[in-house]
Every structure is written in C-alpha cells, then in structure tokens.
C-alpha positions as CSV (number, residue, x, y, z in Angstrom):
1,M,-15.4,-8.4,108.7
2,S,-12.7,-10.9,109.8
3,P,-15.0,-13.9,110.6
4,P,-16.5,-14.1,107.1
5,R,-13.0,-13.9,105.8
6,R,-11.9,-16.9,107.9
7,R,-15.0,-18.9,106.8
8,H,-14.3,-18.2,103.2
9,C,-10.7,-19.4,103.6
10,A,-12.0,-22.5,105.3
11,C,-14.3,-23.3,102.5
12,S,-11.7,-22.7,99.9
13,A,-9.3,-25.0,101.8
14,R,-11.6,-27.9,101.2
15,L,-11.4,-27.5,97.4
16,P,-8.9,-29.8,95.6
17,P,-5.5,-28.1,95.3
18,C,-4.3,-27.0,91.9
19,P,-2.0,-29.5,90.3
20,R,1.7,-28.5,90.6
21,E,4.9,-30.1,90.0
22,P,6.1,-32.0,93.1
23,G,8.6,-30.2,95.2
24,R,8.2,-26.9,93.2
25,A,6.5,-23.6,93.9
26,G,3.6,-22.5,91.7
27,P,4.7,-19.4,90.0
28,A,8.1,-20.7,88.8
29,P,6.7,-23.6,86.6
30,R,4.2,-21.1,85.2
31,R,6.9,-18.7,84.3
32,R,8.9,-21.5,82.7
33,R,6.0,-22.7,80.7
34,M,5.4,-19.1,79.5
35,E,9.1,-18.8,78.5
36,D,9.0,-22.2,76.7
37,E,5.9,-21.1,74.8
38,G,7.6,-17.8,73.9
39,R,10.6,-19.7,72.6
40,A,8.4,-22.1,70.6
41,A,6.4,-19.2,69.1
42,A,9.6,-17.4,68.2
43,G,11.1,-20.5,66.5
44,S,8.0,-21.6,64.7
45,P,8.1,-19.2,61.7
46,A,11.6,-20.1,60.8
47,A,10.9,-23.8,61.3
48,S,7.7,-23.5,59.3
49,G,9.5,-21.7,56.4
50,R,12.2,-24.4,56.4
51,F,9.5,-27.1,56.5
52,V,7.6,-25.5,53.5
53,R,10.8,-25.2,51.5
54,C,11.6,-28.9,52.1
55,L,8.1,-29.8,50.9
56,Y,8.8,-27.8,47.7
57,A,11.9,-30.0,47.2
58,V,9.7,-33.1,47.8
59,G,7.3,-32.0,45.1
60,F,10.1,-31.2,42.6
61,L,11.8,-34.6,43.1
62,D,8.5,-36.5,43.0
63,L,7.5,-35.3,39.5
64,F,11.1,-35.2,38.3
65,G,11.4,-38.9,38.9
66,V,8.0,-39.8,37.6
67,S,8.3,-37.8,34.4
68,M,11.6,-39.6,33.6
69,V,9.7,-42.9,33.4
70,V,6.1,-42.2,32.3
71,P,7.0,-41.1,28.7
72,L,8.9,-44.4,28.2
73,L,6.1,-46.7,29.5
74,N,4.4,-47.3,26.1
75,L,7.7,-48.0,24.3
76,H,8.7,-50.5,27.0
77,I,5.5,-52.5,27.1
78,K,5.5,-52.7,23.3
79,S,9.1,-54.0,23.5
80,L,7.8,-56.8,25.8
81,G,5.5,-58.0,23.1
82,A,2.2,-56.6,24.4
83,S,-0.6,-55.7,21.8
84,P,-2.0,-52.2,21.7
85,T,-5.2,-53.5,23.4
86,V,-3.3,-55.0,26.3
87,A,-1.1,-51.9,26.6
88,G,-4.3,-49.8,26.8
89,I,-5.9,-52.0,29.4
90,I,-2.7,-51.9,31.6
91,G,-2.5,-48.1,31.1
92,S,-6.1,-47.6,32.2
93,L,-5.5,-49.9,35.3
94,Y,-3.4,-47.2,36.9
95,G,-6.2,-44.6,36.4
96,V,-8.9,-46.9,37.8
97,M,-6.8,-47.6,40.9
98,Q,-6.1,-43.9,41.4
99,L,-9.8,-43.3,41.1
100,F,-10.8,-45.5,44.0
101,S,-7.7,-45.1,46.2
102,S,-7.4,-41.3,46.3
103,T,-10.3,-40.8,48.8
104,F,-9.3,-43.6,51.0
105,V,-5.6,-42.7,51.2
106,G,-6.5,-39.0,51.8
107,C,-8.8,-40.1,54.7
108,W,-6.2,-42.4,56.0
109,S,-3.7,-39.5,56.2
110,D,-6.2,-37.6,58.3
111,V,-6.5,-40.5,60.7
112,V,-2.9,-41.7,61.2
113,G,-1.2,-38.4,60.5
114,R,0.7,-36.8,57.6
115,R,4.1,-38.1,58.5
116,Y,3.5,-41.8,58.5
117,S,1.0,-41.7,55.6
118,L,3.4,-39.7,53.4
119,L,6.4,-41.9,54.3
120,A,4.3,-45.0,53.5
121,C,3.1,-43.7,50.1
122,I,6.7,-42.6,49.1
123,L,8.3,-46.0,50.1
124,L,5.5,-48.1,48.5
125,S,5.7,-46.0,45.3
126,A,9.5,-46.5,45.3
127,L,8.8,-50.3,45.5
128,G,6.5,-50.0,42.5
129,Y,9.1,-48.3,40.4
130,F,11.8,-50.8,41.6
131,L,9.6,-53.6,40.4
132,L,9.1,-51.7,37.1
133,G,12.9,-51.7,36.7
134,T,12.9,-55.5,36.9
135,S,9.9,-56.1,34.7
136,T,10.9,-58.4,31.9
137,T,7.4,-59.7,31.1
138,V,4.0,-58.1,30.6
139,F,2.7,-59.7,33.8
140,L,5.6,-58.1,35.9
141,F,5.0,-54.8,34.2
142,A,1.3,-54.9,35.1
143,F,2.1,-56.1,38.7
144,S,4.5,-53.2,39.2
145,R,1.8,-50.7,38.4
146,V,-0.4,-51.9,41.3
147,P,1.5,-50.3,44.3
148,V,2.0,-47.1,42.3
149,G,-1.6,-46.9,41.4
150,I,-2.8,-47.4,45.0
151,F,-0.2,-45.3,46.9
152,K,1.1,-42.7,44.5
153,H,-0.7,-39.8,46.3
154,T,2.4,-38.1,47.6
155,L,1.5,-34.8,46.1
156,S,-2.0,-34.7,47.5
157,I,-0.8,-35.5,51.0
158,S,2.0,-32.9,50.7
159,K,-0.7,-30.3,49.8
160,A,-2.8,-31.4,52.8
161,L,0.3,-31.0,54.9
162,L,0.8,-27.5,53.6
163,S,-2.8,-26.6,54.3
164,D,-2.3,-27.8,57.9
165,L,0.9,-25.7,58.2
166,V,0.0,-22.3,56.9
167,S,-2.9,-19.9,57.5
168,E,-5.8,-19.5,55.1
169,R,-4.5,-16.3,53.9
170,D,-1.2,-17.8,52.7
171,R,-2.6,-21.1,51.5
172,P,-3.2,-20.3,47.8
173,L,0.3,-18.7,47.6
174,V,2.1,-21.7,49.2
175,I,0.1,-24.3,47.2
176,G,0.8,-22.3,44.0
177,R,4.5,-22.3,44.7
178,F,4.4,-26.0,45.4
179,N,2.7,-26.6,42.1
180,A,5.3,-24.5,40.4
181,A,8.2,-26.5,41.9
182,S,6.5,-29.7,40.9
183,S,6.0,-28.4,37.4
184,V,9.7,-27.6,37.1
185,G,10.4,-31.3,37.9
186,F,7.9,-32.3,35.3
187,I,9.6,-30.1,32.7
188,L,13.1,-31.4,33.4
189,G,12.3,-35.1,33.9
190,P,11.4,-36.0,30.2
191,V,14.7,-34.5,29.1
192,V,16.7,-36.8,31.3
193,G,14.4,-39.7,30.4
194,G,14.9,-39.1,26.7
195,Y,18.7,-39.3,27.3
196,F,18.2,-42.8,28.7
197,T,16.2,-44.0,25.7
198,E,19.4,-43.8,23.7
199,L,21.2,-46.2,26.0
200,E,20.9,-49.9,26.0
201,G,18.6,-50.9,28.8
202,G,17.9,-47.2,29.4
203,F,14.4,-47.8,30.6
204,Y,15.5,-50.1,33.4
205,Q,18.2,-47.5,34.5
206,A,15.6,-44.7,34.5
207,A,13.2,-46.8,36.6
208,F,15.9,-47.6,39.2
209,I,16.9,-43.9,39.3
210,C,13.3,-43.0,39.8
211,A,13.0,-45.5,42.7
212,S,16.2,-44.1,44.2
213,I,14.8,-40.6,44.0
214,F,11.7,-41.7,45.9
215,I,13.9,-43.3,48.6
216,L,15.8,-39.9,48.8
217,N,12.4,-38.2,49.2
218,A,11.5,-40.6,52.0
219,G,14.8,-39.6,53.8
220,L,14.0,-35.9,53.3
221,V,10.5,-36.3,54.8
222,W,11.9,-38.3,57.7
223,M,14.4,-35.5,58.6
224,L,11.8,-32.7,58.5
225,P,11.2,-30.7,61.7
226,W,7.9,-32.4,62.5
227,T,7.8,-31.2,66.1
228,E,7.8,-27.5,65.1
229,E,5.3,-28.3,62.3
230,N,2.8,-29.8,64.8
231,K,3.1,-26.7,66.9
232,R,2.6,-24.4,64.0
233,S,-0.3,-26.4,62.5
234,S,-2.1,-26.5,65.8
235,E,-1.8,-22.7,66.0
236,C,-3.0,-22.2,62.5
237,G,-5.9,-24.6,63.2
238,S,-6.9,-22.6,66.2
239,I,-7.0,-19.2,64.5
240,S,-8.6,-20.3,61.2
241,N,-12.2,-19.4,60.6
242,K,-14.4,-22.1,59.0
243,V,-17.9,-22.1,57.6
244,T,-20.2,-23.8,60.0
245,D,-21.8,-26.3,57.8
246,N,-22.5,-29.9,58.6
247,F,-19.3,-31.3,57.3
248,S,-17.2,-28.8,59.2
249,A,-19.0,-29.7,62.4
250,K,-18.3,-33.4,61.7
251,A,-14.7,-32.7,61.0
252,N,-14.2,-30.7,64.2
253,H,-16.0,-33.5,66.1
254,D,-13.5,-36.0,64.6
255,V,-10.6,-34.2,66.1
256,Q,-11.3,-35.7,69.5
257,F,-12.0,-39.1,67.9
258,K,-8.6,-38.8,66.1
259,W,-6.8,-38.7,69.4
260,V,-8.8,-41.7,70.6
261,T,-7.8,-43.5,67.4
262,V,-4.1,-42.7,67.9
263,G,-4.2,-43.9,71.5
264,S,-5.9,-47.1,70.5
265,M,-3.4,-47.7,67.7
266,T,-0.5,-47.4,70.2
267,S,-2.0,-49.5,72.9
268,G,-4.3,-52.0,71.1
269,S,-3.7,-55.0,68.9
270,P,-2.9,-54.5,65.2
271,L,-6.3,-56.0,64.2
272,Q,-8.1,-53.6,66.6
273,S,-6.2,-50.6,65.3
274,S,-6.8,-51.5,61.7
275,W,-10.5,-51.7,62.5
276,I,-10.5,-48.3,64.2
277,Q,-8.7,-46.8,61.2
278,T,-11.1,-48.3,58.7
279,A,-14.1,-47.1,60.7
280,T,-12.7,-43.6,60.9
281,V,-12.0,-43.5,57.2
282,L,-15.5,-44.6,56.3
283,K,-16.9,-42.0,58.7
284,R,-15.0,-39.2,57.0
285,I,-16.0,-40.4,53.6
286,K,-19.7,-40.4,54.7
287,G,-19.2,-36.8,56.0
288,V,-18.0,-35.7,52.5
289,A,-20.9,-37.5,50.8
290,C,-23.5,-35.8,53.1
291,S,-21.9,-32.4,52.8
292,D,-22.9,-29.5,50.5
293,L,-19.7,-29.4,48.5
294,W,-21.3,-31.0,45.5
295,D,-21.2,-27.8,43.5
296,I,-17.4,-27.2,44.1
297,L,-16.7,-30.9,43.1
298,L,-18.9,-30.6,40.0
299,V,-17.1,-27.4,38.9
300,R,-13.8,-29.2,39.4
301,L,-15.0,-32.1,37.3
302,L,-16.3,-30.0,34.4
303,M,-13.2,-27.8,34.3
304,S,-10.8,-30.7,34.4
305,V,-12.7,-32.5,31.5
306,A,-12.7,-29.2,29.5
307,V,-9.0,-28.8,29.8
308,L,-8.4,-32.6,29.1
309,L,-10.5,-32.2,25.9
310,Y,-8.4,-29.3,24.8
311,Y,-5.2,-31.4,25.0
312,S,-6.8,-34.7,23.9
313,N,-6.1,-34.3,20.2
314,F,-3.9,-31.2,20.4
315,G,-1.0,-32.6,18.2
316,L,-3.3,-34.3,15.7
317,A,-5.5,-31.2,15.3
318,L,-2.5,-28.9,14.8
319,E,-1.2,-31.2,12.1
320,E,-4.5,-31.4,10.3
321,R,-5.4,-27.7,10.6
322,F,-2.1,-26.0,10.1
323,G,0.3,-28.7,8.9
324,V,2.5,-28.4,12.0
325,K,5.1,-31.1,12.7
326,P,5.0,-33.0,15.9
327,K,8.4,-31.5,16.9
328,F,6.9,-28.0,17.0
329,T,3.9,-29.4,19.0
330,G,6.3,-30.8,21.6
331,Y,8.1,-27.4,21.9
332,L,4.7,-25.7,22.3
333,L,3.6,-28.0,25.1
334,S,6.9,-27.6,26.9
335,Y,6.5,-23.8,26.6
336,S,3.0,-24.1,28.0
337,N,4.2,-26.1,31.0
338,T,6.9,-23.5,31.6
339,V,4.3,-20.7,31.6
340,G,2.2,-22.7,34.0
341,A,5.1,-23.1,36.4
342,L,5.7,-19.4,36.3
343,A,2.0,-18.7,36.9
344,G,2.3,-20.4,40.3
345,C,4.7,-17.8,41.4
346,L,2.3,-14.9,40.5
347,L,-0.5,-15.9,42.9
348,E,0.7,-13.5,45.6
349,P,0.0,-10.3,43.6
350,I,-3.2,-11.8,42.2
351,T,-4.6,-12.7,45.6
352,R,-3.7,-9.2,46.9
353,L,-5.5,-7.7,43.9
354,Y,-8.7,-9.7,44.7
355,R,-8.3,-9.1,48.5
356,H,-7.9,-12.9,49.0
357,N,-11.4,-13.6,47.5
358,T,-10.8,-17.1,46.2
359,Y,-14.2,-17.4,44.7
360,M,-13.9,-14.4,42.4
361,I,-10.4,-15.5,41.3
362,L,-11.8,-18.9,40.4
363,L,-14.8,-17.4,38.5
364,H,-12.7,-15.0,36.5
365,S,-10.0,-17.7,35.7
366,S,-12.7,-20.1,34.5
367,I,-14.2,-17.4,32.3
368,L,-10.8,-16.8,30.8
369,T,-10.2,-20.5,30.3
370,C,-13.6,-20.9,28.5
371,T,-12.8,-17.9,26.2
372,L,-9.3,-19.2,25.4
373,I,-10.6,-22.6,24.5
374,L,-13.1,-21.0,22.1
375,L,-10.4,-18.9,20.6
376,Y,-8.3,-22.0,20.0
377,S,-11.3,-23.8,18.4
378,S,-11.8,-20.9,15.9
379,A,-8.1,-20.1,15.3
380,L,-7.2,-19.2,11.7
381,N,-3.4,-19.3,12.2
382,I,-0.8,-20.8,14.4
383,W,0.0,-17.5,16.2
384,T,-3.6,-17.5,17.6
385,V,-2.9,-21.0,18.9
386,I,0.3,-19.9,20.6
387,L,-1.5,-16.9,22.2
388,S,-4.3,-19.1,23.5
389,S,-1.9,-21.7,24.8
390,T,0.1,-19.1,26.7
391,F,-2.8,-17.6,28.6
392,L,-4.5,-20.9,29.0
393,A,-1.6,-22.3,30.9
394,F,-1.8,-19.3,33.2
395,S,-5.6,-19.5,33.8
396,T,-5.6,-23.3,34.4
397,T,-2.8,-23.1,36.9
398,V,-4.6,-20.3,38.9
399,G,-7.9,-22.2,38.6
400,R,-6.6,-25.4,40.0
401,T,-5.0,-23.7,42.9
402,C,-8.1,-21.7,43.7
403,I,-10.5,-24.6,43.6
404,I,-8.3,-26.6,46.0
405,D,-8.3,-23.6,48.4
406,L,-12.1,-23.3,48.1
407,E,-12.6,-27.0,48.9
408,L,-10.4,-26.6,52.0
409,T,-12.1,-23.3,53.1
410,F,-15.6,-24.7,53.0
411,G,-14.9,-28.3,53.9
412,G,-12.8,-27.6,57.0
413,N,-9.1,-27.8,57.5
414,Q,-9.3,-30.7,59.9
415,A,-10.2,-33.1,57.0
416,S,-7.9,-31.6,54.4
417,G,-6.5,-35.0,53.4
418,T,-10.1,-36.3,52.8
419,L,-11.1,-33.3,50.7
420,L,-7.9,-33.4,48.6
421,G,-8.4,-37.2,48.1
422,V,-12.0,-36.7,47.0
423,G,-10.9,-33.9,44.6
424,Q,-8.2,-36.2,43.1
425,S,-10.9,-38.9,42.6
426,V,-13.0,-36.4,40.8
427,T,-10.1,-35.5,38.5
428,S,-9.5,-39.2,37.9
429,V,-13.2,-39.5,36.8
430,G,-12.4,-36.7,34.3
431,R,-9.4,-38.6,32.9
432,V,-11.7,-41.6,32.3
433,V,-14.5,-39.7,30.7
434,A,-12.5,-37.2,28.6
435,P,-11.0,-39.8,26.1
436,L,-14.5,-41.2,25.4
437,L,-16.0,-37.7,24.8
438,S,-13.0,-36.7,22.7
439,G,-13.4,-39.8,20.4
440,I,-17.1,-39.0,19.9
441,A,-16.4,-35.3,19.2
442,Q,-13.6,-36.0,16.7
443,E,-16.1,-37.9,14.5
444,F,-17.6,-34.5,13.6
445,S,-14.6,-32.2,13.4
446,P,-10.9,-31.9,14.6
447,C,-12.2,-28.8,16.6
448,G,-14.9,-30.9,18.2
449,P,-13.1,-31.8,21.5
450,P,-12.1,-28.2,22.4
451,S,-15.5,-26.9,21.4
452,L,-17.2,-29.5,23.7
453,G,-14.7,-28.5,26.4
454,A,-15.7,-24.8,26.0
455,G,-19.3,-25.8,26.5
456,L,-18.5,-27.8,29.7
457,A,-16.5,-24.8,31.0
458,L,-19.5,-22.6,30.3
459,V,-21.7,-24.9,32.3
460,A,-19.2,-24.7,35.2
461,I,-19.3,-20.9,35.1
462,L,-23.2,-21.0,35.2
463,I,-23.1,-23.3,38.2
464,M,-20.7,-20.9,40.0
465,N,-23.0,-18.0,39.2
466,M,-26.0,-19.9,40.5
467,N,-24.3,-20.6,43.8
468,K,-22.8,-17.2,44.2
469,P,-25.0,-16.3,47.2
470,K,-23.5,-19.3,49.0
471,Y,-20.0,-17.9,48.7
472,C,-20.6,-14.1,48.6
473,G,-23.9,-13.6,50.3
474,N,-24.4,-13.0,54.0
475,G,-20.7,-12.8,54.6
476,S,-20.2,-16.5,53.9
477,V,-16.9,-15.8,52.2
478,K,-14.7,-13.7,54.4
479,L,-11.6,-11.9,53.5
480,K,-8.7,-13.9,54.8
481,N,-7.1,-11.5,57.2
482,Q,-5.3,-14.0,59.5
C-alpha cells in the first residue's frame, strides 16, 4: 500500500502550492482571518444601527431646511417683479428637471457608489440654495433652481442606501422610520420659515441657513462609518432572496461590471471614466425599461395622482362647501402631516400582523385610501373631513413605503438606486398631470378632483388584483424570514 501512497504524494507535489503569506505558516493566517471576520460580524450590528440613525438625522435635516424655504418661494419671486405666468413657468422648471434627472442620478448612485453620489447631491443642492440666497433678479432666481432641480435626490439615495444596509425583512420598517423622521423636519421647517418672513431680508437669511444645513448634512455623511456599512450591505446582499426575472439577472450581472467600472475610474482618464459611467447608467435604464415592473410603476403613478387630486383644491373646496377659513385648513394639513409621521413608526406591528407580506399591505392600504377619498367627496360636515384626513394620512404613508419595498423586492437590490430613481420620475409625472386633471374636474364640481382621484385609485386596485398571481401565486412572494 505504501508505493501508491508515494505516487499520490508525488503527483500532488506537482500541483501549484496554495497561496500563503510569505514567511508565515498556513494555519495561523487562517485563524487570524477567522478572528477578524468574527470581530467584524460582532461589530456590524452596532455600526449598522449607528449608521441607520445617522441617516434618519440626514433625512430630518434635509426636509427641515427645504421646508424653511419652499413656502417662501412664491412671495420672493413676486417681490422681484415676476408676473404670475413667469412665476408658474419657473416653478414648473423644477418639476421638469426632477422628472428627467431622477432616473439618471439613481443609476449613477448604483455605478459610483452611495457615498460619493450622496455627497455630490448634498453639496450641489447646498450650492443651489446659496445661489437662491443671493438672487436679486428673476434670472438669478431661475438659475439657482437648476442645480437643485437636477441634484436634489438626497432622500432617494438615502433610501437606496438603507435598502443596501438592512435585510428585506427590516426594510419596510427602516424606510418607514426614515420617512417619519423626514416628515418631522417638514412639519417644523415651515414654522421657522414663517418666523423669518417677519424679518427684513428674511428670505435671504432662510436660504443661507438652508444651505448651511445641507453643508452640515454633507459633513455628517462624510463621517459615517462607511467601512462597516460596506461589510453589512455585502452580507445582506448575499443572504437576500430575489425573484429571478430578467431585470434581476441583469442587475446581478452588473455587479461584476460595477467593479470593472470602479477600477477603470481609478486608473483611466477622466474622459474614459465618464464614458464608462454613462454607458453603465444607460445599460441599467434599459434593464428597467425591458423589465416586467410596469404594473408596480403604473400602480404608483395612479395612486400618486389620486392623492395629489385629493389635495389639489383642498382649501378652496373646504371654503366653498363648509365655509371653513384658510387658517383652519392650515391646521388640518399640519395635523395630517403629524399623523403621517406617526404612521411611519407603526409599520413594525403592521408588517408582523401581515407576516411581512408587502403586497397584501399595499392592496389593503390602497383600498382604504380609495374609500377615504370617496368619503371626503361625499362628506356632509367638517367632522367627516377630519375623520377621512386622519386615516388617509395613515394609509398613504403605509402605501408609499410598501410600494417602494415592492419595487426593490422584485427589481433586485443590486439596482436599488435605479429603481428608486425611476419611481421618483413616475411620481414627478403625477405632479405634472395632476394639476391639469384637477383644473378640468373643477369645471364640473368642487368635488370633481377627489372623485376623479377615487376612480384612479380604483383602477390601481383592479390592476393589483389582476396581477395577484404574479405576487402570490407559485410562491413568488415569499415571507421575509431573513
């Protein structure tokens, strides 16, 4: 038996040796690597929790700064001598730029990474608000809206970063809390902005403070524990289960291409790296266009238009129907925003109740939204309006979170920035279409816009029911156990 053993050893000796660290034995480096991995795994949850809390602060500061300035924009541009038509054109310019830039910036964040794309968007948005604080003419005012319209996608990139960081099971809860933190900033910002309106040159002070808040946000993002985040996101990406459709396969294939892109950007010329980034972005956009996510995006469009129609003539309709003063309408809207912020904190028990079935949560929240809009359209007293506004703020918050989670679940987590950018573009289309539909519907009745919104919400519910086998049949939608 010994000769065969010697021949086996001789054959194995001709194989290439296993790579080892020079001057070190084999088992010791292996033990050290295992110990390092153990320490990283032990440190990742704490670092991930700290990272997520910092992103909550980023979302709060973002909308706090923006909501200080946005309510004052119309007053400022009128003070510069702009006509209502010019003011409307400049106001729509921001929405048009957001419509076309959302998808590209989201794809770009997938290509170059969340850190640099988020920092770039925050700093360029700060530049836009700084220019807004120096706008003494209508031209400077319009020019200051350009960088903000193109690069103000900080919240979308932050959500994509959260989806990279947490597991599928925790994603609706974490995104819901992020939306709640952002909503709190949106509630407090107009109060501070209203204080500045009473001061001489208050708009310019508010714009400079907003730019300073964005610079503070950039510093906060820069100091985040990105090393631990990368470890955690890679772990979550390796254990998350995705639906094997065409777009997921393309997204997973693009992971290898992403590393090639990053290597080319670090070693190639700036022109070459820009070309590679552009080619990768176009490839991802093509992947979304060729995917079967059309029904999810259509449902998002219909529900966003329905909610926008509900709020399009809210104050005017309350005044005509119930004789309510604008002051009470403002209180009611602030109350609704507060309820929406609190609803983001209730997603944990809701997801547990539905066993993390996002599709059913979205379907039931859409049915509730449609019913509440119909209730508002046929309300006979103001208390019915208050009741419908309370539960509508709850249902719309839950629905927005669930449809984002559904997009990421079926689109693939490797392209979360692309998917969130496309979803933001779809919402921007709704913001363009809703005012036109609202104006046409108001020609018939003050209740016309919400009635039309209820009809669109009903169409969205029918689409979800028609595609139910896609989400619930053959195990396509799995309980999120990881």
